[in-house]
C-alpha positions, 0 to 999 in steps of 0.5 A, spaced: 500 500 499 502 506 498 500 513 499 499 517 492 498 524 490 494 524 483 494 531 480 489 532 474 485 527 478 478 529 475 480 528 468 479 523 463 486 519 465 486 521 472 479 519 475 480 512 471 487 511 475 484 513 481 479 508 481 484 503 479 489 505 485 484 505 490 481 499 488 488 495 489 488 498 496 493 504 495 491 511 499 489 516 494 489 524 494 486 527 488 488 534 486 484 538 481 482 545 480 476 544 475 480 548 469 474 550 464 478 548 458 472 544 457 465 543 462 467 543 469 461 539 470 464 533 466 470 533 471 465 533 477 462 526 474 468 523 473 469 523 480 462 520 482 465 513 483 470 515 488 467 519 493 464 513 497 471 510 497 474 511 504 481 511 501 480 517 497 480 524 498 479 529 494 482 536 494 480 542 490 486 546 488 491 549 483 498 546 482 500 553 481 498 555 488 504 554 492 500 555 499 495 550 497 501 545 495 505 547 502 498 545 505 497 539 502 504 536 503 504 538 510 497 534 511 499 528 508 506 524 507 506 521 500 510 516 498 509 518 490 506 523 486 503 522 479 503 528 476 497 529 470 495 536 471 496 540 465 493 544 459 493 539 453 492 539 446 496 541 440 492 546 437 489 550 443 496 551 445 497 555 439 492 560 440 494 561 448 501 559 449 502 563 455 496 559 459 500 553 457 507 555 459 504 558 465 500 551 468 505 546 465 511 549 467 510 554 472 505 549 475 510 543 475 516 547 478 511 549 484 510 541 484 517 539 484 519 544 489 513 542 494 516 535 493 523 537 495 521 541 501 517 535 504 522 529 502 517 526 497 522 524 491 518 519 487 514 522 481 511 519 475 510 525 470 505 525 465 508 526 458 506 526 451 508 523 444 507 530 441 515 531 444 517 527 437 515 533 433 514 531 426 519 526 426 518 520 421 523 516 423 518 510 426 517 507 431 518 513 435 524 510 440 525 514 447 532 515 445 531 519 439 532 526 438 526 530 441 528 537 441 524 539 435 517 540 438 512 543 433 507 546 438 507 550 445 504 544 448 509 539 446 515 544 448 512 544 455 511 537 455 519 536 453 521 542 458 517 538 463 521 532 462 528 536 462 526 539 468 524 532 471 531 530 470 534 536 473 531 534 479 533 527 479 540 529 478 540 535 483 536 532 489 536 524 487 528 524 485 526 518 482 522 520 476 519 516 470 517 520 464 511 517 461 510 519 454 502 518 452 500 516 445 493 519 443 489 516 449 482 514 448 476 511 451 470 512 456 471 520 459 475 522 453 475 529 453 469 532 448 474 535 443 478 530 442 478 526 435 474 519 437 469 523 442 468 529 437 467 524 431 462 520 435 458 525 437 458 529 430 457 523 426 451 521 431 448 527 430 449 528 422 453 534 423 459 535 419 466 532 421 472 536 421 477 532 416 484 535 416 488 533 410 487 527 406 486 522 411 492 518 411 495 521 417 496 515 422 496 515 430 498 510 435 491 510 439 492 507 446 486 505 450 485 509 457 485 502 461 492 500 457 495 507 459 493 506 466 496 500 467 502 502 464 502 508 469 501 503 475 506 499 473 511 505 473 509 507 480 511 500 482 517 499 478 521 505 476 528 506 478 532 512 477 530 517 471 527 514 465 523 515 459 517 510 457 513 510 451 506 508 452 502 506 446 499 501 443 504 499 438 500 500 432 497 505 427 491 507 424 489 512 419 485 518 420 480 515 414 480 508 418 478 511 424 472 515 421 470 508 418 470 504 424 466 509 428 461 509 422 461 502 423 459 502 430 454 507 430 451 505 424 451 512 420 455 515 415 459 521 416 459 527 413 466 530 412 468 537 412 475 536 408 480 541 411 487 543 410 493 540 415 493 544 421 499 548 424 502 543 429 499 537 426 504 531 425 504 526 419 504 520 424 505 517 431 508 510 433 510 508 439 516 503 440 514 500 447 520 495 448 523 499 453 516 499 457 515 491 456 522 490 458 522 494 465 515 494 466 512 489 463 507 493 459 503 490 454 497 494 451 491 489 451 486 493 447 486 493 439 483 499 436 477 496 433 475 493 440 477 500 443 472 504 439 466 499 440 467 500 448 467 507 447 461 508 442 457 503 447 460 508 453 458 514 449 451 511 448 450 510 455 451 517 457 444 519 454 442 526 455 449 527 459 453 526 453 459 532 453 
């Protein structure tokens, strides 16, 4: 049993992770500020399955609030921190880079400093496949160059990894930087592709279809990502970077066809040019995570999309 702080606990990945950790007996404190990037009511709903668990405590607060962090670390002696709180999304980061820098970098620095001040030196850092930029050297390996990001979001995630290494080097932190590859599944944010496409196709509205449909993504089901985080929590040592992906790629065209099949409805495509910040492919080499963590994704994209559409339909009038 461990006592773990999870930042971004009300989010898509965070809430799912908190359920898994508490179910196995860990004591979890969840921190979230309900930042209105999307409807905070959706995030509050994500926590419903946790409120009656005696080993879960929720704290509303911002990782940029040094006083709140001092109080939190003073009240609890954490064995580890799983840091998922961040502004996410490539395209929105181009519109508001200052906000992304403030939350993703200043917030992370405040968290590192709170950990250092209170003797907590173990962190799982939620990073992103976007750090690989527009590389076409696939599959992406953790030791290849990742210093040419093509969006402010990607730059903040790579910078966060570099900060993490500095705290490992200077203060002996154990930190695993986990590069997530296009996570999807129940509770996925409403603006993300699979959720957005499902909603628009279901409603008979035009689907924004960027480029010629050949761009490919390594879509990774949320349960597989959470399994990778938990394995890193239990097994990671020193400083390490791990790709957490599905190790398969799916084209945009194939993705739309899968959603059409599961909904039983045809998509109306609004064809648009490629967008700034978009990359042609993401594709994870997961050898290191397999070897060190025993990570082995279990959910292929066809099964995952079927599960997502079933969840979407179950939401009824509460859909995001």
